[in-house]
Phi, psi and omega in degrees: 000322182297319179298320179296323178295321178297320179301314182294325176300314180301313180299312183294323177295318178297321176300314185294329183264000178060027178260358180286135185299324181247127182276136175301142180253129179293135176247006176158140176245126184228098182052248184269001183242155176219146177251149184222161170219152177209142175265130177237174177291347176261004179115184182285140174235133177234145179204154171252140180214159175213166174242158182293151175274341180207139177228142179214155350281157180284348182283346180264123176281129178204165179282195182289145172258140178210151176238133186231152162230123190241149176233129175228084187300326181294341178250008181058039178252127175217152177060035179277116181266129176215163179205160171223142179252011176081016177207163176285135184273145165287141186307135173053046181236019184255122181228131175253140179217151173211118186061231181270353181279135179226139178230130177264137179251151169263150186234155171215121184056248184247021175233155179219150182221160170283160189284327184208173183300320181294319176299319179297316179300315179295320180294319178295322175300316178298316181299325179291329182269331188285156172262333176209166183219141179242129177249120176248136181212169177238138175288168179297341177270358175098354179288140179272137173241150179226126176241131178256125180244136172274137177265005179296119181095354183302310186301317180292317179295317178299311181298322178295313179299316180298314181294321181297331183257017176250000000 
């Protein structure tokens, strides 16, 4: 599973830096979320993604923050939740919350994931019900960052990405 997570980091980093030979194609924009698909040499990848509606503190320089749910049918991967806060993470410091629910992510460099399939399923259920989500993380220097995400449009973007890859 860890190797598969590394693969998605590579794909997402390539998307972010625009060096990937094939550009993801939008399959739908739904309020604050959008779904995409891309063909790779390993098969089709579909994902839903969003960017934060608010980021803090503004005094820390960092790259783009994004929250993803990815499907890679050729690798039997579905519902993979990942995120980046635009900076390299201090180990094990990424927490997502909505209301009283809290989920801890494991991190490597500037991406973070949930630990297992069941956590991902539970988190996606939360994302479908929530109106917003807060991601708190620490940079490698220890500074705390907070990203606020709107869940408006998530269910439609998620369903589109899932349907596109089935």
